[in-house]
Biopython code that builds the backbone (N, CA, C, O; Angstrom):
import numpy as np
from Bio.PDB.StructureBuilder import StructureBuilder

atoms = [
    (1, "MET", "N", (0.839, -1.174, 0.000)),
    (1, "MET", "CA", (0.000, 0.000, 0.000)),
    (1, "MET", "C", (0.889, 1.245, 0.000)),
    (1, "MET", "O", (1.805, 1.347, 0.816)),
    (2, "MET", "N", (0.633, 2.177, -0.892)),
    (2, "MET", "CA", (1.461, 3.368, -1.043)),
    (2, "MET", "C", (0.768, 4.561, -0.379)),
    (2, "MET", "O", (-0.444, 4.736, -0.501)),
    (3, "LYS", "N", (1.553, 5.369, 0.318)),
    (3, "LYS", "CA", (1.014, 6.593, 0.901)),
    (3, "LYS", "C", (0.659, 7.568, -0.213)),
    (3, "LYS", "O", (1.423, 7.739, -1.163)),
    (4, "GLU", "N", (-0.486, 8.197, -0.096)),
    (4, "GLU", "CA", (-0.913, 9.132, -1.131)),
    (4, "GLU", "C", (-0.215, 10.477, -1.025)),
    (4, "GLU", "O", (-0.169, 11.219, -2.006)),
    (5, "ASN", "N", (0.328, 10.810, 0.139)),
    (5, "ASN", "CA", (0.948, 12.121, 0.315)),
    (5, "ASN", "C", (2.438, 12.121, 0.005)),
    (5, "ASN", "O", (3.114, 13.110, 0.288)),
    (6, "ARG", "N", (2.964, 11.064, -0.556)),
    (6, "ARG", "CA", (4.379, 11.030, -0.910)),
    (6, "ARG", "C", (4.653, 11.928, -2.107)),
    (6, "ARG", "O", (3.843, 12.023, -3.029)),
    (7, "LEU", "N", (5.822, 12.593, -2.078)),
    (7, "LEU", "CA", (6.211, 13.437, -3.214)),
    (7, "LEU", "C", (6.629, 12.585, -4.402)),
    (7, "LEU", "O", (6.403, 12.952, -5.555)),
    (8, "ARG", "N", (7.235, 11.449, -4.109)),
    (8, "ARG", "CA", (7.732, 10.573, -5.168)),
    (8, "ARG", "C", (6.896, 9.288, -5.157)),
    (8, "ARG", "O", (7.086, 8.420, -4.306)),
    (9, "SER", "N", (5.995, 9.185, -6.087)),
    (9, "SER", "CA", (5.081, 8.044, -6.088)),
    (9, "SER", "C", (5.522, 6.928, -7.036)),
    (9, "SER", "O", (4.986, 5.822, -6.961)),
    (10, "ILE", "N", (6.475, 7.186, -7.918)),
    (10, "ILE", "CA", (6.917, 6.183, -8.887)),
    (10, "ILE", "C", (8.029, 5.354, -8.260)),
    (10, "ILE", "O", (8.983, 5.900, -7.705)),
    (11, "ARG", "N", (7.903, 4.056, -8.348)),
    (11, "ARG", "CA", (8.865, 3.146, -7.738)),
    (11, "ARG", "C", (9.614, 2.399, -8.843)),
    (11, "ARG", "O", (9.003, 1.919, -9.798)),
    (12, "LYS", "N", (10.950, 2.303, -8.708)),
    (12, "LYS", "CA", (11.791, 1.548, -9.637)),
    (12, "LYS", "C", (12.472, 0.444, -8.840)),
    (12, "LYS", "O", (12.797, 0.629, -7.667)),
    (13, "GLU", "N", (12.683, -0.681, -9.463)),
    (13, "GLU", "CA", (13.283, -1.819, -8.774)),
    (13, "GLU", "C", (14.438, -2.366, -9.601)),
    (13, "GLU", "O", (14.352, -2.431, -10.827)),
    (14, "ILE", "N", (15.524, -2.760, -8.929)),
    (14, "ILE", "CA", (16.655, -3.392, -9.605)),
    (14, "ILE", "C", (17.001, -4.677, -8.856)),
    (14, "ILE", "O", (16.642, -4.845, -7.691)),
    (15, "ARG", "N", (17.687, -5.559, -9.526)),
    (15, "ARG", "CA", (18.117, -6.816, -8.910)),
    (15, "ARG", "C", (19.636, -6.859, -8.929)),
    (15, "ARG", "O", (20.270, -6.531, -9.932)),
    (16, "LEU", "N", (20.217, -7.276, -7.787)),
    (16, "LEU", "CA", (21.663, -7.337, -7.620)),
    (16, "LEU", "C", (22.060, -8.687, -7.054)),
    (16, "LEU", "O", (21.267, -9.343, -6.377)),
    (17, "ASP", "N", (23.303, -9.107, -7.335)),
    (17, "ASP", "CA", (23.814, -10.270, -6.619)),
    (17, "ASP", "C", (24.504, -9.772, -5.342)),
    (17, "ASP", "O", (24.615, -8.563, -5.139)),
    (18, "ASP", "N", (24.956, -10.665, -4.500)),
    (18, "ASP", "CA", (25.544, -10.287, -3.210)),
    (18, "ASP", "C", (26.761, -9.379, -3.368)),
    (18, "ASP", "O", (26.915, -8.407, -2.629)),
    (19, "GLN", "N", (27.614, -9.695, -4.321)),
    (19, "GLN", "CA", (28.825, -8.901, -4.528)),
    (19, "GLN", "C", (28.482, -7.482, -4.987)),
    (19, "GLN", "O", (29.063, -6.516, -4.492)),
    (20, "GLU", "N", (27.555, -7.352, -5.914)),
    (20, "GLU", "CA", (27.132, -6.026, -6.378)),
    (20, "GLU", "C", (26.501, -5.229, -5.237)),
    (20, "GLU", "O", (26.773, -4.039, -5.075)),
    (21, "ASN", "N", (25.657, -5.894, -4.451)),
    (21, "ASN", "CA", (25.006, -5.218, -3.329)),
    (21, "ASN", "C", (26.035, -4.734, -2.309)),
    (21, "ASN", "O", (25.946, -3.604, -1.830)),
    (22, "ASP", "N", (27.008, -5.577, -1.974)),
    (22, "ASP", "CA", (28.049, -5.184, -1.014)),
    (22, "ASP", "C", (28.845, -3.990, -1.535)),
    (22, "ASP", "O", (29.136, -3.055, -0.789)),
    (23, "PHE", "N", (29.194, -4.028, -2.820)),
    (23, "PHE", "CA", (29.948, -2.938, -3.430)),
    (23, "PHE", "C", (29.165, -1.629, -3.353)),
    (23, "PHE", "O", (29.705, -0.594, -2.961)),
    (24, "ILE", "N", (27.894, -1.684, -3.729)),
    (24, "ILE", "CA", (27.063, -0.475, -3.721)),
    (24, "ILE", "C", (26.853, 0.034, -2.302)),
    (24, "ILE", "O", (26.920, 1.241, -2.068)),
    (25, "MET", "N", (26.599, -0.861, -1.350)),
    (25, "MET", "CA", (26.362, -0.428, 0.026)),
    (25, "MET", "C", (27.624, 0.197, 0.632)),
    (25, "MET", "O", (27.524, 1.110, 1.452)),
    (26, "ASP", "N", (28.807, -0.283, 0.237)),
    (26, "ASP", "CA", (30.055, 0.366, 0.675)),
    (26, "ASP", "C", (30.130, 1.789, 0.133)),
    (26, "ASP", "O", (30.554, 2.707, 0.834)),
    (27, "LYS", "N", (29.719, 1.962, -1.110)),
    (27, "LYS", "CA", (29.693, 3.306, -1.711)),
    (27, "LYS", "C", (28.704, 4.207, -0.976)),
    (27, "LYS", "O", (29.000, 5.375, -0.725)),
    (28, "VAL", "N", (27.538, 3.677, -0.632)),
    (28, "VAL", "CA", (26.531, 4.453, 0.088)),
    (28, "VAL", "C", (27.097, 4.900, 1.435)),
    (28, "VAL", "O", (26.976, 6.068, 1.804)),
    (29, "LYS", "N", (27.716, 3.970, 2.169)),
    (29, "LYS", "CA", (28.275, 4.301, 3.490)),
    (29, "LYS", "C", (29.366, 5.360, 3.389)),
    (29, "LYS", "O", (29.409, 6.289, 4.196)),
    (30, "SER", "N", (30.244, 5.222, 2.406)),
    (30, "SER", "CA", (31.354, 6.180, 2.291)),
    (30, "SER", "C", (30.892, 7.541, 1.780)),
    (30, "SER", "O", (31.605, 8.532, 1.936)),
    (31, "SER", "N", (29.706, 7.602, 1.173)),
    (31, "SER", "CA", (29.208, 8.879, 0.651)),
    (31, "SER", "C", (28.661, 9.777, 1.744)),
    (31, "SER", "O", (28.588, 10.994, 1.572)),
    (32, "GLY", "N", (28.276, 9.189, 2.867)),
    (32, "GLY", "CA", (27.674, 9.989, 3.926)),
    (32, "GLY", "C", (26.179, 10.160, 3.757)),
    (32, "GLY", "O", (25.523, 10.758, 4.609)),
    (33, "ILE", "N", (25.634, 9.646, 2.671)),
    (33, "ILE", "CA", (24.188, 9.697, 2.464)),
    (33, "ILE", "C", (23.567, 8.562, 3.270)),
    (33, "ILE", "O", (24.097, 7.452, 3.302)),
    (34, "LYS", "N", (22.447, 8.844, 3.916)),
    (34, "LYS", "CA", (21.903, 7.914, 4.892)),
    (34, "LYS", "C", (21.158, 6.720, 4.308)),
    (34, "LYS", "O", (21.043, 5.692, 4.976)),
    (35, "SER", "N", (20.660, 6.822, 3.107)),
    (35, "SER", "CA", (19.879, 5.699, 2.574)),
    (35, "SER", "C", (20.295, 5.372, 1.145)),
    (35, "SER", "O", (20.774, 6.225, 0.397)),
    (36, "PHE", "N", (20.094, 4.111, 0.797)),
    (36, "PHE", "CA", (20.361, 3.677, -0.571)),
    (36, "PHE", "C", (19.491, 4.445, -1.550)),
    (36, "PHE", "O", (19.950, 4.838, -2.623)),
    (37, "GLN", "N", (18.228, 4.660, -1.180)),
    (37, "GLN", "CA", (17.296, 5.349, -2.070)),
    (37, "GLN", "C", (17.809, 6.738, -2.440)),
    (37, "GLN", "O", (17.799, 7.111, -3.613)),
    (38, "ASN", "N", (18.252, 7.498, -1.455)),
    (38, "ASN", "CA", (18.764, 8.850, -1.738)),
    (38, "ASN", "C", (20.053, 8.790, -2.555)),
    (38, "ASN", "O", (20.251, 9.590, -3.470)),
    (39, "TYR", "N", (20.928, 7.841, -2.221)),
    (39, "TYR", "CA", (22.172, 7.673, -2.973)),
    (39, "TYR", "C", (21.867, 7.346, -4.436)),
    (39, "TYR", "O", (22.433, 7.954, -5.344)),
    (40, "ALA", "N", (20.979, 6.393, -4.654)),
    (40, "ALA", "CA", (20.645, 5.971, -6.020)),
    (40, "ALA", "C", (20.025, 7.130, -6.802)),
    (40, "ALA", "O", (20.346, 7.332, -7.973)),
    (41, "ARG", "N", (19.149, 7.880, -6.164)),
    (41, "ARG", "CA", (18.514, 9.007, -6.850)),
    (41, "ARG", "C", (19.568, 10.039, -7.265)),
    (41, "ARG", "O", (19.540, 10.535, -8.391)),
    (42, "HIS", "N", (20.506, 10.364, -6.347)),
    (42, "HIS", "CA", (21.582, 11.316, -6.692)),
    (42, "HIS", "C", (22.418, 10.796, -7.861)),
    (42, "HIS", "O", (22.719, 11.540, -8.795)),
    (43, "MET", "N", (22.783, 9.536, -7.806)),
    (43, "MET", "CA", (23.628, 8.979, -8.868)),
    (43, "MET", "C", (22.899, 8.950, -10.206)),
    (43, "MET", "O", (23.494, 9.258, -11.239)),
    (44, "LEU", "N", (21.644, 8.590, -10.200)),
    (44, "LEU", "CA", (20.900, 8.506, -11.458)),
    (44, "LEU", "C", (20.626, 9.872, -12.065)),
    (44, "LEU", "O", (20.641, 10.027, -13.286)),
    (45, "ILE", "N", (20.377, 10.853, -11.225)),
    (45, "ILE", "CA", (20.057, 12.190, -11.725)),
    (45, "ILE", "C", (21.315, 12.991, -12.042)),
    (45, "ILE", "O", (21.412, 13.603, -13.105)),
    (46, "GLN", "N", (22.273, 12.989, -11.124)),
    (46, "GLN", "CA", (23.448, 13.848, -11.268)),
    (46, "GLN", "C", (24.666, 13.115, -11.814)),
    (46, "GLN", "O", (25.599, 13.750, -12.306)),
    (47, "GLY", "N", (24.669, 11.818, -11.736)),
    (47, "GLY", "CA", (25.806, 11.046, -12.223)),
    (47, "GLY", "C", (26.956, 10.972, -11.247)),
    (47, "GLY", "O", (27.959, 10.311, -11.516)),
    (48, "LYS", "N", (26.822, 11.650, -10.104)),
    (48, "LYS", "CA", (27.867, 11.620, -9.084)),
    (48, "LYS", "C", (27.274, 12.085, -7.760)),
    (48, "LYS", "O", (26.261, 12.784, -7.711)),
    (49, "VAL", "N", (27.936, 11.675, -6.706)),
    (49, "VAL", "CA", (27.561, 12.120, -5.377)),
    (49, "VAL", "C", (28.730, 12.913, -4.831)),
    (49, "VAL", "O", (29.852, 12.411, -4.762)),
    (50, "ILE", "N", (28.470, 14.147, -4.444)),
    (50, "ILE", "CA", (29.520, 15.001, -3.890)),
    (50, "ILE", "C", (29.438, 14.938, -2.377)),
    (50, "ILE", "O", (28.400, 15.229, -1.783)),
    (51, "THR", "N", (30.548, 14.552, -1.764)),
    (51, "THR", "CA", (30.594, 14.538, -0.306)),
    (51, "THR", "C", (31.545, 15.636, 0.151)),
    (51, "THR", "O", (32.513, 15.963, -0.536)),
    (52, "ASN", "N", (31.261, 16.188, 1.296)),
    (52, "ASN", "CA", (32.076, 17.265, 1.837)),
    (52, "ASN", "C", (32.879, 16.757, 3.016)),
    (52, "ASN", "O", (32.349, 16.104, 3.914)),
    (53, "ASP", "N", (34.167, 17.067, 2.998)),
    (53, "ASP", "CA", (35.050, 16.724, 4.106)),
    (53, "ASP", "C", (35.225, 17.983, 4.946)),
    (53, "ASP", "O", (35.823, 18.962, 4.498)),
    (54, "TYR", "N", (34.705, 17.950, 6.155)),
    (54, "TYR", "CA", (34.734, 19.115, 7.016)),
    (54, "TYR", "C", (35.933, 19.123, 7.964)),
    (54, "TYR", "O", (35.982, 19.956, 8.869)),
    (55, "SER", "N", (36.897, 18.223, 7.783)),
    (55, "SER", "CA", (38.022, 18.148, 8.711)),
    (55, "SER", "C", (38.844, 19.442, 8.703)),
    (55, "SER", "O", (39.311, 19.882, 9.754)),
    (56, "GLU", "N", (39.022, 20.049, 7.540)),
    (56, "GLU", "CA", (39.773, 21.310, 7.488)),
    (56, "GLU", "C", (38.997, 22.432, 8.167)),
    (56, "GLU", "O", (39.583, 23.273, 8.848)),
    (57, "LEU", "N", (37.703, 22.444, 7.986)),
    (57, "LEU", "CA", (36.875, 23.462, 8.631)),
    (57, "LEU", "C", (36.905, 23.301, 10.152)),
    (57, "LEU", "O", (36.929, 24.291, 10.884)),
    (58, "ILE", "N", (36.902, 22.067, 10.618)),
    (58, "ILE", "CA", (36.997, 21.812, 12.057)),
    (58, "ILE", "C", (38.354, 22.281, 12.574)),
    (58, "ILE", "O", (38.440, 22.871, 13.651)),
    (59, "GLY", "N", (39.412, 22.022, 11.811)),
    (59, "GLY", "CA", (40.745, 22.498, 12.192)),
    (59, "GLY", "C", (40.805, 24.014, 12.240)),
    (59, "GLY", "O", (41.410, 24.590, 13.144)),
    (60, "LEU", "N", (40.178, 24.656, 11.269)),
    (60, "LEU", "CA", (40.126, 26.118, 11.240)),
    (60, "LEU", "C", (39.410, 26.646, 12.474)),
    (60, "LEU", "O", (39.857, 27.606, 13.101)),
    (61, "ARG", "N", (38.297, 26.012, 12.817)),
    (61, "ARG", "CA", (37.549, 26.435, 13.996)),
    (61, "ARG", "C", (38.415, 26.322, 15.250)),
    (61, "ARG", "O", (38.374, 27.205, 16.107)),
    (62, "LYS", "N", (39.194, 25.254, 15.368)),
    (62, "LYS", "CA", (40.067, 25.070, 16.536)),
    (62, "LYS", "C", (41.132, 26.162, 16.595)),
    (62, "LYS", "O", (41.429, 26.689, 17.667)),
    (63, "GLU", "N", (41.705, 26.500, 15.439)),
    (63, "GLU", "CA", (42.724, 27.550, 15.409)),
    (63, "GLU", "C", (42.138, 28.908, 15.786)),
    (63, "GLU", "O", (42.737, 29.657, 16.557)),
    (64, "VAL", "N", (40.976, 29.218, 15.244)),
    (64, "VAL", "CA", (40.318, 30.491, 15.552)),
    (64, "VAL", "C", (39.952, 30.536, 17.040)),
    (64, "VAL", "O", (40.101, 31.577, 17.680)),
    (65, "ASN", "N", (39.474, 29.415, 17.594)),
    (65, "ASN", "CA", (39.150, 29.370, 19.022)),
    (65, "ASN", "C", (40.383, 29.605, 19.885)),
    (65, "ASN", "O", (40.310, 30.312, 20.890)),
    (66, "ALA", "N", (41.518, 29.016, 19.501)),
    (66, "ALA", "CA", (42.757, 29.206, 20.261)),
    (66, "ALA", "C", (43.195, 30.671, 20.233)),
    (66, "ALA", "O", (43.605, 31.226, 21.252)),
    (67, "ILE", "N", (43.104, 31.277, 19.071)),
    (67, "ILE", "CA", (43.457, 32.700, 18.956)),
    (67, "ILE", "C", (42.482, 33.540, 19.769)),
    (67, "ILE", "O", (42.883, 34.500, 20.428)),
    (68, "GLY", "N", (41.204, 33.181, 19.724)),
    (68, "GLY", "CA", (40.203, 33.899, 20.505)),
    (68, "GLY", "C", (40.476, 33.821, 21.996)),
    (68, "GLY", "O", (40.279, 34.803, 22.713)),
    (69, "ARG", "N", (40.927, 32.667, 22.474)),
    (69, "ARG", "CA", (41.281, 32.540, 23.895)),
    (69, "ARG", "C", (42.439, 33.474, 24.253)),
    (69, "ARG", "O", (42.430, 34.101, 25.312)),
    (70, "ASN", "N", (43.433, 33.564, 23.370)),
    (70, "ASN", "CA", (44.552, 34.470, 23.623)),
    (70, "ASN", "C", (44.082, 35.917, 23.689)),
    (70, "ASN", "O", (44.509, 36.679, 24.557)),
    (71, "VAL", "N", (43.212, 36.287, 22.777)),
    (71, "VAL", "CA", (42.679, 37.646, 22.768)),
    (71, "VAL", "C", (41.887, 37.899, 24.054)),
    (71, "VAL", "O", (42.021, 38.962, 24.660)),
    (72, "ASN", "N", (41.068, 36.936, 24.475)),
    (72, "ASN", "CA", (40.293, 37.090, 25.704)),
    (72, "ASN", "C", (41.186, 37.256, 26.932)),
    (72, "ASN", "O", (40.879, 38.040, 27.830)),
    (73, "GLN", "N", (42.287, 36.517, 26.963)),
    (73, "GLN", "CA", (43.212, 36.646, 28.093)),
    (73, "GLN", "C", (43.810, 38.052, 28.150)),
    (73, "GLN", "O", (43.948, 38.633, 29.226)),
    (74, "ILE", "N", (44.156, 38.580, 27.002)),
    (74, "ILE", "CA", (44.718, 39.934, 26.967)),
    (74, "ILE", "C", (43.667, 40.959, 27.381)),
    (74, "ILE", "O", (43.963, 41.882, 28.140)),
    (75, "VAL", "N", (42.446, 40.801, 26.884)),
    (75, "VAL", "CA", (41.372, 41.729, 27.249)),
    (75, "VAL", "C", (41.095, 41.657, 28.747)),
    (75, "VAL", "O", (40.876, 42.688, 29.383)),
    (76, "LYS", "N", (41.101, 40.472, 29.308)),
    (76, "LYS", "CA", (40.892, 40.318, 30.754)),
    (76, "LYS", "C", (41.997, 41.038, 31.521)),
    (76, "LYS", "O", (41.727, 41.726, 32.505)),
    (77, "TYR", "N", (43.239, 40.880, 31.070)),
    (77, "TYR", "CA", (44.363, 41.553, 31.714)),
    (77, "TYR", "C", (44.185, 43.068, 31.660)),
    (77, "TYR", "O", (44.401, 43.769, 32.649)),
    (78, "VAL", "N", (43.789, 43.557, 30.495)),
    (78, "VAL", "CA", (43.593, 44.995, 30.335)),
    (78, "VAL", "C", (42.476, 45.480, 31.261)),
    (78, "VAL", "O", (42.608, 46.532, 31.886)),
    (79, "ASN", "N", (41.401, 44.738, 31.353)),
    (79, "ASN", "CA", (40.278, 45.142, 32.208)),
    (79, "ASN", "C", (40.647, 45.131, 33.690)),
    (79, "ASN", "O", (40.169, 45.974, 34.449)),
    (80, "THR", "N", (41.485, 44.192, 34.109)),
    (80, "THR", "CA", (41.853, 44.135, 35.527)),
    (80, "THR", "C", (42.959, 45.121, 35.868)),
    (80, "THR", "O", (42.971, 45.685, 36.962)),
    (81, "SER", "N", (43.882, 45.331, 34.948)),
    (81, "SER", "CA", (45.008, 46.225, 35.247)),
    (81, "SER", "C", (44.724, 47.675, 34.842)),
    (81, "SER", "O", (45.338, 48.609, 35.358)),
    (82, "GLY", "N", (43.798, 47.841, 33.924)),
    (82, "GLY", "CA", (43.475, 49.189, 33.474)),
    (82, "GLY", "C", (44.466, 49.748, 32.474)),
    (82, "GLY", "O", (44.380, 50.917, 32.099)),
    (83, "GLU", "N", (45.391, 48.937, 32.047)),
    (83, "GLU", "CA", (46.377, 49.418, 31.074)),
    (83, "GLU", "C", (46.796, 48.286, 30.152)),
    (83, "GLU", "O", (46.634, 47.103, 30.455)),
    (84, "ILE", "N", (47.324, 48.685, 29.053)),
    (84, "ILE", "CA", (47.878, 47.719, 28.106)),
    (84, "ILE", "C", (49.201, 48.271, 27.601)),
    (84, "ILE", "O", (49.315, 49.430, 27.202)),
    (85, "GLY", "N", (50.173, 47.411, 27.634)),
    (85, "GLY", "CA", (51.493, 47.826, 27.166)),
    (85, "GLY", "C", (51.618, 47.647, 25.671)),
    (85, "GLY", "O", (50.801, 46.990, 25.026)),
    (86, "ARG", "N", (52.658, 48.247, 25.143)),
    (86, "ARG", "CA", (52.905, 48.152, 23.707)),
    (86, "ARG", "C", (53.096, 46.694, 23.290)),
    (86, "ARG", "O", (52.616, 46.283, 22.234)),
    (87, "GLU", "N", (53.784, 45.925, 24.101)),
    (87, "GLU", "CA", (54.043, 44.521, 23.782)),
    (87, "GLU", "C", (52.744, 43.715, 23.731)),
    (87, "GLU", "O", (52.552, 42.911, 22.818)),
    (88, "GLU", "N", (51.850, 43.923, 24.703)),
    (88, "GLU", "CA", (50.575, 43.218, 24.707)),
    (88, "GLU", "C", (49.718, 43.626, 23.513)),
    (88, "GLU", "O", (49.079, 42.789, 22.875)),
    (89, "PHE", "N", (49.716, 44.931, 23.222)),
    (89, "PHE", "CA", (48.933, 45.421, 22.092)),
    (89, "PHE", "C", (49.456, 44.837, 20.783)),
    (89, "PHE", "O", (48.676, 44.417, 19.928)),
    (90, "THR", "N", (50.771, 44.813, 20.631)),
    (90, "THR", "CA", (51.373, 44.251, 19.417)),
    (90, "THR", "C", (51.026, 42.768, 19.290)),
    (90, "THR", "O", (50.703, 42.292, 18.201)),
    (91, "TYR", "N", (51.092, 42.041, 20.405)),
    (91, "TYR", "CA", (50.748, 40.622, 20.386)),
    (91, "TYR", "C", (49.272, 40.434, 20.020)),
    (91, "TYR", "O", (48.935, 39.568, 19.213)),
    (92, "LEU", "N", (48.415, 41.228, 20.603)),
    (92, "LEU", "CA", (46.992, 41.150, 20.311)),
    (92, "LEU", "C", (46.732, 41.383, 18.825)),
    (92, "LEU", "O", (45.978, 40.638, 18.201)),
    (93, "MET", "N", (47.342, 42.392, 18.271)),
    (93, "MET", "CA", (47.147, 42.692, 16.848)),
    (93, "MET", "C", (47.723, 41.585, 15.963)),
    (93, "MET", "O", (47.162, 41.276, 14.912)),
    (94, "SER", "N", (48.842, 40.988, 16.388)),
    (94, "SER", "CA", (49.406, 39.892, 15.596)),
    (94, "SER", "C", (48.470, 38.685, 15.611)),
    (94, "SER", "O", (48.354, 37.979, 14.609)),
    (95, "GLN", "N", (47.797, 38.443, 16.747)),
    (95, "GLN", "CA", (46.842, 37.341, 16.822)),
    (95, "GLN", "C", (45.640, 37.601, 15.900)),
    (95, "GLN", "O", (45.169, 36.692, 15.216)),
    (96, "VAL", "N", (45.161, 38.817, 15.888)),
    (96, "VAL", "CA", (44.050, 39.172, 15.006)),
    (96, "VAL", "C", (44.483, 39.019, 13.551)),
    (96, "VAL", "O", (43.732, 38.477, 12.740)),
    (97, "ASP", "N", (45.683, 39.489, 13.209)),
    (97, "ASP", "CA", (46.176, 39.340, 11.836)),
    (97, "ASP", "C", (46.330, 37.871, 11.452)),
    (97, "ASP", "O", (46.019, 37.475, 10.329)),
    (98, "GLU", "N", (46.816, 37.063, 12.407)),
    (98, "GLU", "CA", (46.975, 35.627, 12.143)),
    (98, "GLU", "C", (45.610, 34.983, 11.869)),
    (98, "GLU", "O", (45.475, 34.154, 10.969)),
    (99, "MET", "N", (44.613, 35.372, 12.649)),
    (99, "MET", "CA", (43.270, 34.837, 12.449)),
    (99, "MET", "C", (42.762, 35.217, 11.059)),
    (99, "MET", "O", (42.190, 34.380, 10.360)),
    (100, "LYS", "N", (42.962, 36.445, 10.661)),
    (100, "LYS", "CA", (42.522, 36.883, 9.332)),
    (100, "LYS", "C", (43.214, 36.075, 8.236)),
    (100, "LYS", "O", (42.576, 35.669, 7.264)),
    (101, "GLN", "N", (44.521, 35.842, 8.393)),
    (101, "GLN", "CA", (45.269, 35.103, 7.387)),
    (101, "GLN", "C", (44.813, 33.650, 7.301)),
    (101, "GLN", "O", (44.682, 33.103, 6.206)),
    (102, "VAL", "N", (44.572, 33.024, 8.453)),
    (102, "VAL", "CA", (44.125, 31.627, 8.458)),
    (102, "VAL", "C", (42.776, 31.507, 7.763)),
    (102, "VAL", "O", (42.574, 30.619, 6.934)),
    (103, "VAL", "N", (41.865, 32.392, 8.098)),
    (103, "VAL", "CA", (40.530, 32.353, 7.493)),
    (103, "VAL", "C", (40.616, 32.648, 5.995)),
    (103, "VAL", "O", (39.972, 31.963, 5.200)),
    (104, "ALA", "N", (41.389, 33.644, 5.599)),
    (104, "ALA", "CA", (41.528, 33.994, 4.176)),
    (104, "ALA", "C", (42.149, 32.842, 3.396)),
    (104, "ALA", "O", (41.720, 32.545, 2.281)),
    (105, "LYS", "N", (43.156, 32.193, 3.973)),
    (105, "LYS", "CA", (43.807, 31.067, 3.304)),
    (105, "LYS", "C", (42.818, 29.924, 3.105)),
    (105, "LYS", "O", (42.777, 29.304, 2.043)),
    (106, "PHE", "N", (42.028, 29.654, 4.130)),
    (106, "PHE", "CA", (41.038, 28.594, 4.025)),
    (106, "PHE", "C", (40.000, 28.921, 2.951)),
    (106, "PHE", "O", (39.663, 28.072, 2.125)),
    (107, "ILE", "N", (39.508, 30.130, 2.968)),
    (107, "ILE", "CA", (38.499, 30.533, 1.978)),
    (107, "ILE", "C", (39.067, 30.448, 0.566)),
    (107, "ILE", "O", (38.388, 29.979, -0.347)),
    (108, "ASP", "N", (40.305, 30.897, 0.381)),
    (108, "ASP", "CA", (40.935, 30.816, -0.941)),
    (108, "ASP", "C", (41.084, 29.373, -1.399)),
    (108, "ASP", "O", (40.825, 29.064, -2.562)),
    (109, "SER", "N", (41.503, 28.475, -0.489)),
    (109, "SER", "CA", (41.680, 27.071, -0.869)),
    (109, "SER", "C", (40.337, 26.438, -1.218)),
    (109, "SER", "O", (40.260, 25.631, -2.145)),
    (110, "GLU", "N", (39.283, 26.790, -0.493)),
    (110, "GLU", "CA", (37.947, 26.270, -0.806)),
    (110, "GLU", "C", (37.462, 26.793, -2.145)),
    (110, "GLU", "O", (36.832, 26.059, -2.906)),
    (111, "ARG", "N", (37.745, 28.045, -2.439)),
    (111, "ARG", "CA", (37.331, 28.650, -3.698)),
    (111, "ARG", "C", (38.007, 27.925, -4.865)),
    (111, "ARG", "O", (37.363, 27.661, -5.881)),
    (112, "VAL", "N", (39.286, 27.606, -4.733)),
    (112, "VAL", "CA", (40.015, 26.900, -5.782)),
    (112, "VAL", "C", (39.433, 25.516, -5.985)),
    (112, "VAL", "O", (39.276, 25.069, -7.121)),
    (113, "ILE", "N", (39.109, 24.825, -4.886)),
    (113, "ILE", "CA", (38.539, 23.486, -4.988)),
    (113, "ILE", "C", (37.206, 23.531, -5.706)),
    (113, "ILE", "O", (36.960, 22.729, -6.607)),
    (114, "HIS", "N", (36.346, 24.454, -5.323)),
    (114, "HIS", "CA", (35.017, 24.526, -5.935)),
    (114, "HIS", "C", (35.082, 24.975, -7.379)),
    (114, "HIS", "O", (34.283, 24.521, -8.199)),
    (115, "GLU", "N", (36.019, 25.862, -7.714)),
    (115, "GLU", "CA", (36.157, 26.284, -9.107)),
    (115, "GLU", "C", (36.630, 25.131, -9.968)),
    (115, "GLU", "O", (36.185, 25.005, -11.109)),
    (116, "SER", "N", (37.529, 24.273, -9.456)),
    (116, "SER", "CA", (38.000, 23.131, -10.239)),
    (116, "SER", "C", (36.912, 22.082, -10.411)),
    (116, "SER", "O", (36.894, 21.368, -11.413)),
    (117, "GLU", "N", (35.987, 21.978, -9.426)),
    (117, "GLU", "CA", (34.881, 21.039, -9.559)),
    (117, "GLU", "C", (33.905, 21.480, -10.637)),
    (117, "GLU", "O", (33.327, 20.650, -11.339)),
    (118, "VAL", "N", (33.722, 22.789, -10.765)),
    (118, "VAL", "CA", (32.792, 23.312, -11.763)),
    (118, "VAL", "C", (33.323, 23.093, -13.171)),
    (118, "VAL", "O", (32.555, 22.808, -14.090)),
    (119, "LEU", "N", (34.635, 23.225, -13.344)),
    (119, "LEU", "CA", (35.234, 23.038, -14.664)),
    (119, "LEU", "C", (35.235, 21.596, -15.015)),
    (119, "LEU", "O", (35.698, 21.223, -16.092)),
]
sb = StructureBuilder()
sb.init_structure("model")
sb.init_model(0)
sb.init_chain("A")
sb.init_seg("    ")
for serial, (resi, resn, name, xyz) in enumerate(atoms, 1):
    if name == "N":
        sb.init_residue(resn, " ", resi, " ")
    sb.init_atom(name, np.array(xyz, "f"), 0.0, 1.0, " ", f" {name:<3s}", serial, name[0])
structure = sb.get_structure()
């Protein structure tokens, strides 16, 4: 019995042997897509499944968080002491510049990757 409120009402069926099924299910698992149905639909329509590796983004977040902690420590020192020395200010600005460079480098590398995928 088929639900009447489904967006996709047409059903297609294929037959596989055990080896083919294992191969395809390994592809589904490595794609990050949760179901065979969604994987098959992407492959049939687009001819490929694009997966995103967020490990670099997670690394970027960790670096930005570390720099943010350093900045917070300096701000706390300034708030408690009421002053900031030239050395602390220079260090603070270098941390901000480093954060900008890390983020810009990441964005540039992502832009290059996406531009090469489009070509």
